[in-house]
CHARMM-style PDB file with segment names, atoms N, HN, CA, C and O in Angstrom:
ATOM      1  N   MET     1     -36.039 -35.908 195.061  1.00  0.00      PROA
ATOM      2  CA  MET     1     -37.112 -35.407 194.231  1.00  0.00      PROA
ATOM      3  C   MET     1     -36.582 -35.276 192.796  1.00  0.00      PROA
ATOM      4  O   MET     1     -35.585 -34.593 192.565  1.00  0.00      PROA
ATOM      5  N   THR     2     -37.223 -35.905 191.870  1.00  0.00      PROA
ATOM      6  HN  THR     2     -38.033 -36.460 192.057  1.00  0.00      PROA
ATOM      7  CA  THR     2     -36.760 -35.891 190.481  1.00  0.00      PROA
ATOM      8  C   THR     2     -37.789 -35.302 189.528  1.00  0.00      PROA
ATOM      9  O   THR     2     -37.672 -35.460 188.313  1.00  0.00      PROA
ATOM     10  N   GLU     3     -38.782 -34.636 190.062  1.00  0.00      PROA
ATOM     11  HN  GLU     3     -38.877 -34.508 191.049  1.00  0.00      PROA
ATOM     12  CA  GLU     3     -39.865 -34.113 189.235  1.00  0.00      PROA
ATOM     13  C   GLU     3     -39.351 -33.188 188.127  1.00  0.00      PROA
ATOM     14  O   GLU     3     -39.876 -33.202 187.013  1.00  0.00      PROA
ATOM     15  N   TRP     4     -38.324 -32.384 188.432  1.00  0.00      PROA
ATOM     16  HN  TRP     4     -37.898 -32.372 189.337  1.00  0.00      PROA
ATOM     17  CA  TRP     4     -37.813 -31.408 187.475  1.00  0.00      PROA
ATOM     18  C   TRP     4     -36.404 -31.751 186.996  1.00  0.00      PROA
ATOM     19  O   TRP     4     -35.749 -30.920 186.366  1.00  0.00      PROA
ATOM     20  N   GLN     5     -35.935 -32.953 187.283  1.00  0.00      PROA
ATOM     21  HN  GLN     5     -36.468 -33.628 187.794  1.00  0.00      PROA
ATOM     22  CA  GLN     5     -34.561 -33.339 186.977  1.00  0.00      PROA
ATOM     23  C   GLN     5     -34.217 -33.153 185.503  1.00  0.00      PROA
ATOM     24  O   GLN     5     -33.093 -32.767 185.179  1.00  0.00      PROA
ATOM     25  N   ASP     6     -35.146 -33.416 184.621  1.00  0.00      PROA
ATOM     26  HN  ASP     6     -36.059 -33.730 184.884  1.00  0.00      PROA
ATOM     27  CA  ASP     6     -34.862 -33.302 183.187  1.00  0.00      PROA
ATOM     28  C   ASP     6     -34.660 -31.858 182.745  1.00  0.00      PROA
ATOM     29  O   ASP     6     -34.129 -31.620 181.660  1.00  0.00      PROA
ATOM     30  N   GLN     7     -35.072 -30.890 183.560  1.00  0.00      PROA
ATOM     31  HN  GLN     7     -35.503 -31.083 184.441  1.00  0.00      PROA
ATOM     32  CA  GLN     7     -34.907 -29.477 183.207  1.00  0.00      PROA
ATOM     33  C   GLN     7     -33.804 -28.790 184.016  1.00  0.00      PROA
ATOM     34  O   GLN     7     -33.596 -27.585 183.878  1.00  0.00      PROA
ATOM     35  N   HSD     8     -33.110 -29.534 184.841  1.00  0.00      PROA
ATOM     36  HN  HSD     8     -33.278 -30.513 184.953  1.00  0.00      PROA
ATOM     37  CA  HSD     8     -32.112 -28.955 185.743  1.00  0.00      PROA
ATOM     38  C   HSD     8     -31.039 -28.164 184.997  1.00  0.00      PROA
ATOM     39  O   HSD     8     -30.779 -27.010 185.336  1.00  0.00      PROA
ATOM     40  N   GLN     9     -30.421 -28.763 183.996  1.00  0.00      PROA
ATOM     41  HN  GLN     9     -30.633 -29.701 183.721  1.00  0.00      PROA
ATOM     42  CA  GLN     9     -29.327 -28.085 183.285  1.00  0.00      PROA
ATOM     43  C   GLN     9     -29.824 -26.846 182.549  1.00  0.00      PROA
ATOM     44  O   GLN     9     -29.147 -25.818 182.545  1.00  0.00      PROA
ATOM     45  N   GLU    10     -30.977 -26.930 181.938  1.00  0.00      PROA
ATOM     46  HN  GLU    10     -31.527 -27.765 181.941  1.00  0.00      PROA
ATOM     47  CA  GLU    10     -31.539 -25.782 181.225  1.00  0.00      PROA
ATOM     48  C   GLU    10     -31.774 -24.608 182.179  1.00  0.00      PROA
ATOM     49  O   GLU    10     -31.394 -23.476 181.877  1.00  0.00      PROA
ATOM     50  N   ILE    11     -32.386 -24.872 183.303  1.00  0.00      PROA
ATOM     51  HN  ILE    11     -32.694 -25.791 183.548  1.00  0.00      PROA
ATOM     52  CA  ILE    11     -32.673 -23.812 184.277  1.00  0.00      PROA
ATOM     53  C   ILE    11     -31.385 -23.265 184.876  1.00  0.00      PROA
ATOM     54  O   ILE    11     -31.256 -22.057 185.072  1.00  0.00      PROA
ATOM     55  N   THR    12     -30.432 -24.145 185.169  1.00  0.00      PROA
ATOM     56  HN  THR    12     -30.537 -25.127 185.010  1.00  0.00      PROA
ATOM     57  CA  THR    12     -29.144 -23.701 185.698  1.00  0.00      PROA
ATOM     58  C   THR    12     -28.460 -22.755 184.721  1.00  0.00      PROA
ATOM     59  O   THR    12     -27.910 -21.734 185.133  1.00  0.00      PROA
ATOM     60  N   ASP    13     -28.488 -23.076 183.445  1.00  0.00      PROA
ATOM     61  HN  ASP    13     -28.935 -23.905 183.110  1.00  0.00      PROA
ATOM     62  CA  ASP    13     -27.883 -22.212 182.419  1.00  0.00      PROA
ATOM     63  C   ASP    13     -28.583 -20.854 182.349  1.00  0.00      PROA
ATOM     64  O   ASP    13     -27.925 -19.820 182.233  1.00  0.00      PROA
ATOM     65  N   ILE    14     -29.905 -20.856 182.418  1.00  0.00      PROA
ATOM     66  HN  ILE    14     -30.439 -21.696 182.512  1.00  0.00      PROA
ATOM     67  CA  ILE    14     -30.672 -19.603 182.371  1.00  0.00      PROA
ATOM     68  C   ILE    14     -30.334 -18.732 183.573  1.00  0.00      PROA
ATOM     69  O   ILE    14     -30.073 -17.538 183.426  1.00  0.00      PROA
ATOM     70  N   LEU    15     -30.338 -19.328 184.760  1.00  0.00      PROA
ATOM     71  HN  LEU    15     -30.550 -20.298 184.879  1.00  0.00      PROA
ATOM     72  CA  LEU    15     -30.044 -18.557 185.968  1.00  0.00      PROA
ATOM     73  C   LEU    15     -28.601 -18.044 185.972  1.00  0.00      PROA
ATOM     74  O   LEU    15     -28.357 -16.903 186.365  1.00  0.00      PROA
ATOM     75  N   ALA    16     -27.658 -18.860 185.546  1.00  0.00      PROA
ATOM     76  HN  ALA    16     -27.857 -19.787 185.227  1.00  0.00      PROA
ATOM     77  CA  ALA    16     -26.249 -18.438 185.500  1.00  0.00      PROA
ATOM     78  C   ALA    16     -26.060 -17.265 184.551  1.00  0.00      PROA
ATOM     79  O   ALA    16     -25.305 -16.343 184.859  1.00  0.00      PROA
ATOM     80  N   SER    17     -26.724 -17.281 183.416  1.00  0.00      PROA
ATOM     81  HN  SER    17     -27.337 -18.030 183.166  1.00  0.00      PROA
ATOM     82  CA  SER    17     -26.583 -16.172 182.471  1.00  0.00      PROA
ATOM     83  C   SER    17     -27.222 -14.899 183.021  1.00  0.00      PROA
ATOM     84  O   SER    17     -26.726 -13.800 182.772  1.00  0.00      PROA
ATOM     85  N   ARG    18     -28.304 -15.037 183.755  1.00  0.00      PROA
ATOM     86  HN  ARG    18     -28.707 -15.930 183.957  1.00  0.00      PROA
ATOM     87  CA  ARG    18     -28.947 -13.857 184.355  1.00  0.00      PROA
ATOM     88  C   ARG    18     -28.108 -13.267 185.489  1.00  0.00      PROA
ATOM     89  O   ARG    18     -28.068 -12.049 185.660  1.00  0.00      PROA
ATOM     90  N   VAL    19     -27.445 -14.115 186.256  1.00  0.00      PROA
ATOM     91  HN  VAL    19     -27.478 -15.105 186.118  1.00  0.00      PROA
ATOM     92  CA  VAL    19     -26.536 -13.618 187.289  1.00  0.00      PROA
ATOM     93  C   VAL    19     -25.360 -12.902 186.618  1.00  0.00      PROA
ATOM     94  O   VAL    19     -24.969 -11.815 187.043  1.00  0.00      PROA
ATOM     95  N   ALA    20     -24.799 -13.511 185.574  1.00  0.00      PROA
ATOM     96  HN  ALA    20     -25.117 -14.394 185.228  1.00  0.00      PROA
ATOM     97  CA  ALA    20     -23.649 -12.931 184.874  1.00  0.00      PROA
ATOM     98  C   ALA    20     -23.992 -11.584 184.240  1.00  0.00      PROA
ATOM     99  O   ALA    20     -23.149 -10.687 184.204  1.00  0.00      PROA
ATOM    100  N   SER    21     -25.210 -11.433 183.742  1.00  0.00      PROA
ATOM    101  HN  SER    21     -25.895 -12.162 183.771  1.00  0.00      PROA
ATOM    102  CA  SER    21     -25.609 -10.181 183.092  1.00  0.00      PROA
ATOM    103  C   SER    21     -26.035  -9.108 184.091  1.00  0.00      PROA
ATOM    104  O   SER    21     -26.183  -7.941 183.729  1.00  0.00      PROA
ATOM    105  N   GLY    22     -26.230  -9.503 185.343  1.00  0.00      PROA
ATOM    106  HN  GLY    22     -26.110 -10.451 185.638  1.00  0.00      PROA
ATOM    107  CA  GLY    22     -26.681  -8.556 186.357  1.00  0.00      PROA
ATOM    108  C   GLY    22     -28.190  -8.462 186.464  1.00  0.00      PROA
ATOM    109  O   GLY    22     -28.711  -7.731 187.307  1.00  0.00      PROA
ATOM    110  N   GLU    23     -28.893  -9.192 185.622  1.00  0.00      PROA
ATOM    111  HN  GLU    23     -28.470  -9.785 184.937  1.00  0.00      PROA
ATOM    112  CA  GLU    23     -30.357  -9.182 185.661  1.00  0.00      PROA
ATOM    113  C   GLU    23     -30.887  -9.821 186.954  1.00  0.00      PROA
ATOM    114  O   GLU    23     -31.917  -9.407 187.486  1.00  0.00      PROA
ATOM    115  N   LEU    24     -30.178 -10.816 187.439  1.00  0.00      PROA
ATOM    116  HN  LEU    24     -29.341 -11.153 187.007  1.00  0.00      PROA
ATOM    117  CA  LEU    24     -30.553 -11.504 188.669  1.00  0.00      PROA
ATOM    118  C   LEU    24     -29.450 -11.266 189.696  1.00  0.00      PROA
ATOM    119  O   LEU    24     -28.278 -11.537 189.438  1.00  0.00      PROA
ATOM    120  N   LYS    25     -29.835 -10.764 190.841  1.00  0.00      PROA
ATOM    121  HN  LYS    25     -30.787 -10.544 191.050  1.00  0.00      PROA
ATOM    122  CA  LYS    25     -28.862 -10.477 191.888  1.00  0.00      PROA
ATOM    123  C   LYS    25     -29.147 -11.353 193.093  1.00  0.00      PROA
ATOM    124  O   LYS    25     -30.289 -11.736 193.345  1.00  0.00      PROA
ATOM    125  N   TYR    26     -28.112 -11.659 193.819  1.00  0.00      PROA
ATOM    126  HN  TYR    26     -27.184 -11.348 193.614  1.00  0.00      PROA
ATOM    127  CA  TYR    26     -28.270 -12.456 195.026  1.00  0.00      PROA
ATOM    128  C   TYR    26     -27.431 -11.842 196.137  1.00  0.00      PROA
ATOM    129  O   TYR    26     -26.508 -11.066 195.889  1.00  0.00      PROA
ATOM    130  N   ARG    27     -27.768 -12.202 197.345  1.00  0.00      PROA
ATOM    131  HN  ARG    27     -28.517 -12.833 197.546  1.00  0.00      PROA
ATOM    132  CA  ARG    27     -27.024 -11.701 198.498  1.00  0.00      PROA
ATOM    133  C   ARG    27     -26.503 -12.883 199.292  1.00  0.00      PROA
ATOM    134  O   ARG    27     -27.136 -13.937 199.361  1.00  0.00      PROA
ATOM    135  N   GLU    28     -25.357 -12.690 199.880  1.00  0.00      PROA
ATOM    136  HN  GLU    28     -24.842 -11.834 199.823  1.00  0.00      PROA
ATOM    137  CA  GLU    28     -24.802 -13.695 200.762  1.00  0.00      PROA
ATOM    138  C   GLU    28     -24.029 -12.986 201.863  1.00  0.00      PROA
ATOM    139  O   GLU    28     -23.566 -11.860 201.686  1.00  0.00      PROA
ATOM    140  N   THR    29     -23.897 -13.645 202.978  1.00  0.00      PROA
ATOM    141  HN  THR    29     -24.273 -14.561 203.122  1.00  0.00      PROA
ATOM    142  CA  THR    29     -23.172 -13.091 204.110  1.00  0.00      PROA
ATOM    143  C   THR    29     -21.819 -13.787 204.181  1.00  0.00      PROA
ATOM    144  O   THR    29     -21.746 -15.015 204.160  1.00  0.00      PROA
ATOM    145  N   VAL    30     -20.751 -13.005 204.266  1.00  0.00      PROA
ATOM    146  HN  VAL    30     -20.811 -12.007 204.283  1.00  0.00      PROA
ATOM    147  CA  VAL    30     -19.406 -13.560 204.313  1.00  0.00      PROA
ATOM    148  C   VAL    30     -18.710 -13.093 205.588  1.00  0.00      PROA
ATOM    149  O   VAL    30     -18.531 -11.895 205.811  1.00  0.00      PROA
ATOM    150  N   ALA    31     -18.325 -14.048 206.410  1.00  0.00      PROA
ATOM    151  HN  ALA    31     -18.470 -15.021 206.229  1.00  0.00      PROA
ATOM    152  CA  ALA    31     -17.515 -13.756 207.592  1.00  0.00      PROA
ATOM    153  C   ALA    31     -16.056 -13.888 207.177  1.00  0.00      PROA
ATOM    154  O   ALA    31     -15.711 -14.788 206.411  1.00  0.00      PROA
ATOM    155  N   GLU    32     -15.211 -13.019 207.664  1.00  0.00      PROA
ATOM    156  HN  GLU    32     -15.491 -12.288 208.286  1.00  0.00      PROA
ATOM    157  CA  GLU    32     -13.792 -13.043 207.308  1.00  0.00      PROA
ATOM    158  C   GLU    32     -12.981 -13.760 208.378  1.00  0.00      PROA
ATOM    159  O   GLU    32     -12.990 -13.363 209.543  1.00  0.00      PROA
ATOM    160  N   GLY    33     -12.283 -14.812 207.982  1.00  0.00      PROA
ATOM    161  HN  GLY    33     -12.276 -15.135 207.036  1.00  0.00      PROA
ATOM    162  CA  GLY    33     -11.355 -15.487 208.867  1.00  0.00      PROA
ATOM    163  C   GLY    33     -11.943 -16.648 209.635  1.00  0.00      PROA
ATOM    164  O   GLY    33     -13.094 -16.619 210.069  1.00  0.00      PROA
ATOM    165  N   LEU    34     -11.125 -17.666 209.790  1.00  0.00      PROA
ATOM    166  HN  LEU    34     -10.190 -17.690 209.438  1.00  0.00      PROA
ATOM    167  CA  LEU    34     -11.532 -18.866 210.508  1.00  0.00      PROA
ATOM    168  C   LEU    34     -11.918 -18.554 211.954  1.00  0.00      PROA
ATOM    169  O   LEU    34     -12.758 -19.236 212.540  1.00  0.00      PROA
ATOM    170  N   GLU    35     -11.300 -17.523 212.520  1.00  0.00      PROA
ATOM    171  HN  GLU    35     -10.617 -16.969 212.043  1.00  0.00      PROA
ATOM    172  CA  GLU    35     -11.596 -17.162 213.904  1.00  0.00      PROA
ATOM    173  C   GLU    35     -13.029 -16.650 214.076  1.00  0.00      PROA
ATOM    174  O   GLU    35     -13.515 -16.586 215.205  1.00  0.00      PROA
ATOM    175  N   ASN    36     -13.704 -16.290 213.012  1.00  0.00      PROA
ATOM    176  HN  ASN    36     -13.308 -16.341 212.095  1.00  0.00      PROA
ATOM    177  CA  ASN    36     -15.082 -15.791 213.084  1.00  0.00      PROA
ATOM    178  C   ASN    36     -16.128 -16.845 212.736  1.00  0.00      PROA
ATOM    179  O   ASN    36     -17.315 -16.535 212.633  1.00  0.00      PROA
ATOM    180  N   THR    37     -15.692 -18.085 212.557  1.00  0.00      PROA
ATOM    181  HN  THR    37     -14.728 -18.337 212.642  1.00  0.00      PROA
ATOM    182  CA  THR    37     -16.600 -19.163 212.153  1.00  0.00      PROA
ATOM    183  C   THR    37     -17.712 -19.399 213.175  1.00  0.00      PROA
ATOM    184  O   THR    37     -18.879 -19.525 212.803  1.00  0.00      PROA
ATOM    185  N   ILE    38     -17.363 -19.459 214.434  1.00  0.00      PROA
ATOM    186  HN  ILE    38     -16.415 -19.357 214.736  1.00  0.00      PROA
ATOM    187  CA  ILE    38     -18.364 -19.764 215.464  1.00  0.00      PROA
ATOM    188  C   ILE    38     -19.428 -18.668 215.532  1.00  0.00      PROA
ATOM    189  O   ILE    38     -20.620 -18.966 215.614  1.00  0.00      PROA
ATOM    190  N   GLU    39     -19.008 -17.417 215.500  1.00  0.00      PROA
ATOM    191  HN  GLU    39     -18.040 -17.175 215.433  1.00  0.00      PROA
ATOM    192  CA  GLU    39     -19.987 -16.320 215.535  1.00  0.00      PROA
ATOM    193  C   GLU    39     -20.843 -16.314 214.274  1.00  0.00      PROA
ATOM    194  O   GLU    39     -22.036 -16.017 214.337  1.00  0.00      PROA
ATOM    195  N   ALA    40     -20.244 -16.638 213.133  1.00  0.00      PROA
ATOM    196  HN  ALA    40     -19.275 -16.879 213.082  1.00  0.00      PROA
ATOM    197  CA  ALA    40     -21.017 -16.711 211.890  1.00  0.00      PROA
ATOM    198  C   ALA    40     -22.070 -17.806 211.985  1.00  0.00      PROA
ATOM    199  O   ALA    40     -23.207 -17.621 211.552  1.00  0.00      PROA
ATOM    200  N   PHE    41     -21.693 -18.931 212.545  1.00  0.00      PROA
ATOM    201  HN  PHE    41     -20.769 -19.080 212.897  1.00  0.00      PROA
ATOM    202  CA  PHE    41     -22.638 -20.033 212.706  1.00  0.00      PROA
ATOM    203  C   PHE    41     -23.776 -19.646 213.652  1.00  0.00      PROA
ATOM    204  O   PHE    41     -24.944 -19.901 213.361  1.00  0.00      PROA
ATOM    205  N   LYS    42     -23.432 -19.037 214.772  1.00  0.00      PROA
ATOM    206  HN  LYS    42     -22.483 -18.830 215.008  1.00  0.00      PROA
ATOM    207  CA  LYS    42     -24.460 -18.588 215.711  1.00  0.00      PROA
ATOM    208  C   LYS    42     -25.405 -17.585 215.045  1.00  0.00      PROA
ATOM    209  O   LYS    42     -26.621 -17.653 215.224  1.00  0.00      PROA
ATOM    210  N   GLY    43     -24.835 -16.655 214.276  1.00  0.00      PROA
ATOM    211  HN  GLY    43     -23.847 -16.599 214.130  1.00  0.00      PROA
ATOM    212  CA  GLY    43     -25.655 -15.675 213.573  1.00  0.00      PROA
ATOM    213  C   GLY    43     -26.580 -16.324 212.561  1.00  0.00      PROA
ATOM    214  O   GLY    43     -27.729 -15.912 212.399  1.00  0.00      PROA
ATOM    215  N   MET    44     -26.068 -17.344 211.881  1.00  0.00      PROA
ATOM    216  HN  MET    44     -25.135 -17.678 212.013  1.00  0.00      PROA
ATOM    217  CA  MET    44     -26.881 -18.062 210.908  1.00  0.00      PROA
ATOM    218  C   MET    44     -28.077 -18.722 211.598  1.00  0.00      PROA
ATOM    219  O   MET    44     -29.198 -18.682 211.091  1.00  0.00      PROA
ATOM    220  N   LEU    45     -27.825 -19.320 212.746  1.00  0.00      PROA
ATOM    221  HN  LEU    45     -26.914 -19.352 213.158  1.00  0.00      PROA
ATOM    222  CA  LEU    45     -28.913 -19.979 213.476  1.00  0.00      PROA
ATOM    223  C   LEU    45     -29.958 -18.988 213.976  1.00  0.00      PROA
ATOM    224  O   LEU    45     -31.116 -19.351 214.182  1.00  0.00      PROA
ATOM    225  N   LYS    46     -29.551 -17.751 214.168  1.00  0.00      PROA
ATOM    226  HN  LYS    46     -28.611 -17.456 214.000  1.00  0.00      PROA
ATOM    227  CA  LYS    46     -30.471 -16.719 214.634  1.00  0.00      PROA
ATOM    228  C   LYS    46     -31.058 -15.895 213.485  1.00  0.00      PROA
ATOM    229  O   LYS    46     -31.789 -14.933 213.719  1.00  0.00      PROA
ATOM    230  N   GLY    47     -30.737 -16.272 212.251  1.00  0.00      PROA
ATOM    231  HN  GLY    47     -30.143 -17.054 212.061  1.00  0.00      PROA
ATOM    232  CA  GLY    47     -31.297 -15.588 211.096  1.00  0.00      PROA
ATOM    233  C   GLY    47     -30.653 -14.251 210.787  1.00  0.00      PROA
ATOM    234  O   GLY    47     -31.294 -13.384 210.192  1.00  0.00      PROA
ATOM    235  N   ARG    48     -29.412 -14.065 211.175  1.00  0.00      PROA
ATOM    236  HN  ARG    48     -28.892 -14.770 211.658  1.00  0.00      PROA
ATOM    237  CA  ARG    48     -28.733 -12.796 210.936  1.00  0.00      PROA
ATOM    238  C   ARG    48     -28.021 -12.728 209.590  1.00  0.00      PROA
ATOM    239  O   ARG    48     -27.432 -11.702 209.251  1.00  0.00      PROA
ATOM    240  N   ASN    49     -28.071 -13.800 208.832  1.00  0.00      PROA
ATOM    241  HN  ASN    49     -28.549 -14.634 209.107  1.00  0.00      PROA
ATOM    242  CA  ASN    49     -27.399 -13.810 207.532  1.00  0.00      PROA
ATOM    243  C   ASN    49     -28.408 -13.635 206.398  1.00  0.00      PROA
ATOM    244  O   ASN    49     -29.609 -13.834 206.581  1.00  0.00      PROA
ATOM    245  N   PHE    50     -27.903 -13.264 205.238  1.00  0.00      PROA
ATOM    246  HN  PHE    50     -26.927 -13.102 205.090  1.00  0.00      PROA
ATOM    247  CA  PHE    50     -28.711 -13.169 204.018  1.00  0.00      PROA
ATOM    248  C   PHE    50     -28.185 -14.208 203.052  1.00  0.00      PROA
ATOM    249  O   PHE    50     -26.977 -14.292 202.832  1.00  0.00      PROA
ATOM    250  N   GLY    51     -29.058 -14.990 202.480  1.00  0.00      PROA
ATOM    251  HN  GLY    51     -30.040 -14.922 202.659  1.00  0.00      PROA
ATOM    252  CA  GLY    51     -28.624 -16.014 201.541  1.00  0.00      PROA
ATOM    253  C   GLY    51     -27.726 -17.020 202.235  1.00  0.00      PROA
ATOM    254  O   GLY    51     -28.005 -17.454 203.353  1.00  0.00      PROA
ATOM    255  N   LYS    52     -26.664 -17.380 201.571  1.00  0.00      PROA
ATOM    256  HN  LYS    52     -26.438 -17.028 200.662  1.00  0.00      PROA
ATOM    257  CA  LYS    52     -25.725 -18.338 202.137  1.00  0.00      PROA
ATOM    258  C   LYS    52     -24.806 -17.662 203.141  1.00  0.00      PROA
ATOM    259  O   LYS    52     -24.405 -16.513 202.953  1.00  0.00      PROA
ATOM    260  N   GLN    53     -24.480 -18.367 204.188  1.00  0.00      PROA
ATOM    261  HN  GLN    53     -24.805 -19.300 204.340  1.00  0.00      PROA
ATOM    262  CA  GLN    53     -23.478 -17.901 205.143  1.00  0.00      PROA
ATOM    263  C   GLN    53     -22.157 -18.539 204.754  1.00  0.00      PROA
ATOM    264  O   GLN    53     -22.026 -19.763 204.788  1.00  0.00      PROA
ATOM    265  N   LEU    54     -21.195 -17.739 204.392  1.00  0.00      PROA
ATOM    266  HN  LEU    54     -21.302 -16.745 204.365  1.00  0.00      PROA
ATOM    267  CA  LEU    54     -19.881 -18.223 203.993  1.00  0.00      PROA
ATOM    268  C   LEU    54     -18.833 -17.733 204.979  1.00  0.00      PROA
ATOM    269  O   LEU    54     -19.026 -16.726 205.660  1.00  0.00      PROA
ATOM    270  N   VAL    55     -17.721 -18.458 205.048  1.00  0.00      PROA
ATOM    271  HN  VAL    55     -17.564 -19.276 204.495  1.00  0.00      PROA
ATOM    272  CA  VAL    55     -16.573 -18.020 205.826  1.00  0.00      PROA
ATOM    273  C   VAL    55     -15.386 -18.001 204.880  1.00  0.00      PROA
ATOM    274  O   VAL    55     -14.994 -19.038 204.344  1.00  0.00      PROA
ATOM    275  N   HSD    56     -14.820 -16.834 204.678  1.00  0.00      PROA
ATOM    276  HN  HSD    56     -15.138 -15.992 205.114  1.00  0.00      PROA
ATOM    277  CA  HSD    56     -13.671 -16.651 203.802  1.00  0.00      PROA
ATOM    278  C   HSD    56     -12.410 -16.893 204.621  1.00  0.00      PROA
ATOM    279  O   HSD    56     -12.114 -16.145 205.553  1.00  0.00      PROA
ATOM    280  N   ILE    57     -11.647 -17.970 204.258  1.00  0.00      PROA
ATOM    281  HN  ILE    57     -11.887 -18.577 203.501  1.00  0.00      PROA
ATOM    282  CA  ILE    57     -10.461 -18.281 205.042  1.00  0.00      PROA
ATOM    283  C   ILE    57      -9.172 -18.171 204.246  1.00  0.00      PROA
ATOM    284  O   ILE    57      -8.088 -18.154 204.830  1.00  0.00      PROA
ATOM    285  N   ALA    58      -9.269 -18.095 202.914  1.00  0.00      PROA
ATOM    286  HN  ALA    58     -10.149 -18.109 202.440  1.00  0.00      PROA
ATOM    287  CA  ALA    58      -8.047 -17.999 202.104  1.00  0.00      PROA
ATOM    288  C   ALA    58      -8.402 -17.526 200.699  1.00  0.00      PROA
ATOM    289  O   ALA    58      -9.526 -17.707 200.230  1.00  0.00      PROA
ATOM    290  N   ASP    59      -7.435 -16.925 200.048  1.00  0.00      PROA
ATOM    291  HN  ASP    59      -6.522 -16.778 200.429  1.00  0.00      PROA
ATOM    292  CA  ASP    59      -7.618 -16.525 198.639  1.00  0.00      PROA
ATOM    293  C   ASP    59      -7.112 -17.596 197.714  1.00  0.00      PROA
ATOM    294  OT1 ASP    59      -7.181 -17.441 196.495  1.00  0.00      PROA
TER     295      ASP     59
END
């Protein structure tokens, strides 16, 4: 879909600045450790996550 492609960078910049300023907030679910990947995936399929489901495996 390319209907809005010409405005992509402009909108991305606006949203990034709003996230950085705290005006726009988002939620995500983070599972800790590779050993929790399967349960995180199952939870995602059942709608137990908010926003993106991430797995934190290293710093």
